[in-house]
C-alpha positions in Angstrom: -6.8 4.4 -9.9 -6.5 8.0 -10.7 -9.6 7.6 -12.8 -11.9 7.2 -9.9 -14.0 10.2 -9.4 -16.0 10.8 -6.3 -18.5 13.5 -5.4 -17.2 16.8 -4.1 -18.1 16.2 -0.5 -16.2 12.8 -0.6 -13.3 14.4 -2.2 -13.2 17.0 0.6 -13.3 14.3 3.1 -10.5 12.4 1.3 -8.4 15.4 1.3 -9.0 15.7 5.1 -8.1 12.2 5.5 -4.7 12.8 3.7 -4.0 15.7 6.1 -4.9 13.5 9.1 -2.7 10.7 8.0 0.3 13.1 7.3 -0.2 14.6 10.8 0.1 10.9 12.1 3.3 10.4 10.0 1.4 7.9 7.7 0.3 7.9 4.1 -3.1 7.6 2.4 -2.0 5.7 -0.7 -4.1 5.8 -3.9 -5.5 2.3 -2.9 -6.4 3.3 0.6 -7.9 6.5 -0.7 -10.0 4.6 -3.2 -11.2 2.2 -0.5 -12.0 5.0 1.8 -13.8 6.9 -1.0 -16.0 3.7 -1.7 -16.8 3.5 2.0 -17.8 7.2 2.2 -20.0 7.0 -0.9 -21.9 3.9 0.1 -25.5 4.6 1.1 -25.3 2.0 3.8 -22.4 0.1 5.7 -20.4 -1.7 3.1 -18.7 -5.1 3.5 -15.3 -6.0 2.3 -16.4 -8.1 -0.5 -18.6 -5.2 -1.9 -15.6 -3.0 -1.6 -13.5 -5.5 -3.5 -16.1 -5.5 -6.4 -15.9 -1.6 -6.4 -12.1 -1.8 -6.5 -12.2 -4.3 -9.4 -13.9 -1.6 -11.5 -10.6 0.1 -11.8 -8.0 -2.6 -10.6 -8.9 -5.9 -12.1 -6.3 -7.9 -10.0 -7.6 -6.7 -6.6 -7.8 -9.5 -4.1 -9.3 -9.8 -0.6 -6.0 -9.3 1.1 -5.6 -5.9 -0.7 -9.0 -4.6 0.7 -8.5 -6.1 4.3 -5.0 -4.3 4.5 -6.5 -1.1 3.5 -9.4 -1.5 5.9 -7.0 -2.3 8.6 -5.1 0.9 8.0 -8.2 3.0 7.8 -9.4 1.5 11.1 -6.1 2.2 12.7 -6.1 5.8 11.6 -9.6 6.3 12.9 -11.0 7.2 9.3 -13.6 4.4 9.4 -15.5 2.3 11.9 -16.5 -1.4 11.7 -20.0 -2.2 12.5 -19.4 -5.6 14.2 -23.1 -6.6 14.0 -23.2 -6.1 10.3 -19.5 -7.0 9.4 -19.5 -3.8 7.5 -17.8 -0.4 7.4 -18.7 3.2 7.6 -16.7 6.4 7.3 -16.0 8.2 10.5 -17.4 11.5 9.4 -16.7 13.1 12.8 -13.0 12.6 12.1 -13.2 13.7 8.5 -15.4 16.7 9.1 -13.1 18.0 12.0 -15.5 17.3 14.9 -13.5 14.4 16.3 -13.1 14.1 20.1 -10.1 16.0 21.5 -6.7 14.3 21.7 -6.2 12.0 24.6 -9.9 11.0 24.9 -11.4 8.1 23.4 -13.7 8.5 20.5 -17.4 8.1 21.5 -18.7 6.1 18.7 -22.3 5.0 19.0 -24.3 3.5 16.1 -28.0 3.3 15.7 -28.8 0.4 13.3 -32.3 0.3 11.8 -33.6 -3.3 11.5 -36.2 -2.0 9.1 -34.1 -0.4 6.3 -30.6 -1.1 7.2 -29.7 2.6 7.7 -26.9 3.3 10.3 -26.5 6.6 12.1 -23.3 7.4 14.0 -23.7 9.4 17.2 -20.9 11.1 19.0 -22.7 11.5 22.4 -20.1 12.4 25.1 -22.7 11.7 27.8 -22.8 8.1 26.9 -19.0 7.9 26.9 -18.7 9.8 30.2 -21.2 7.4 31.9 -19.2 4.4 30.6 -15.9 5.9 31.8 -17.4 6.6 35.2 -18.8 3.1 35.6 -15.6 1.4 34.4 -13.4 3.6 36.7 -15.3 2.3 39.6 -14.0 -1.2 38.9 -10.5 -0.1 38.0 -10.8 -0.3 34.2 -9.6 2.4 31.8 -11.5 2.8 28.5 -9.4 3.4 25.4 -11.9 2.7 22.8 -15.7 2.4 22.9 -18.3 1.4 20.2 -21.9 1.0 21.1 -24.3 -0.6 18.6 -28.0 -0.2 19.3 -30.7 -1.8 17.0 -34.2 -0.4 16.5 -36.3 1.6 14.1 -35.4 4.9 12.5 -37.9 7.7 12.2 -38.6 6.8 8.7 -39.5 3.2 9.4 -41.4 4.2 12.4 -43.6 6.3 10.2 -44.2 8.9 12.8 -45.3 6.4 15.4 -45.1 7.6 19.0 -42.0 6.5 20.9 
């Protein structure tokens, strides 16, 4: 897998992922690194079987459990997000670019899913998270993780139409 070459920006993010894993006492293996690289380079959220196809370019014997184990690790480390609505994955650029929420606070992941072109945009709006935390505290619930998925049309698909 050493033969896989990613774009410079992806390599920078992969190096950041290695440092984050090491800080957590875990290891970004070559396989996990390749899966993360494929997720990061995908133009849109990518499914597990698409990742498997990408892996098979370098590793002919790759099987679904291989991809799912790598994805589970990457999710646990906070390096990727699963878009439940699409059963697909995107890289957590906030974690990999160093703008992740501070320690001890849940990551405020919100995704805008364009039903026109399929583009997914990640927001990290702490106002939404704080509103959720406030509302849930009133009923005695503590938020540890939150993902909001909103469907609509992106600016390009709206074509400049008034909101």
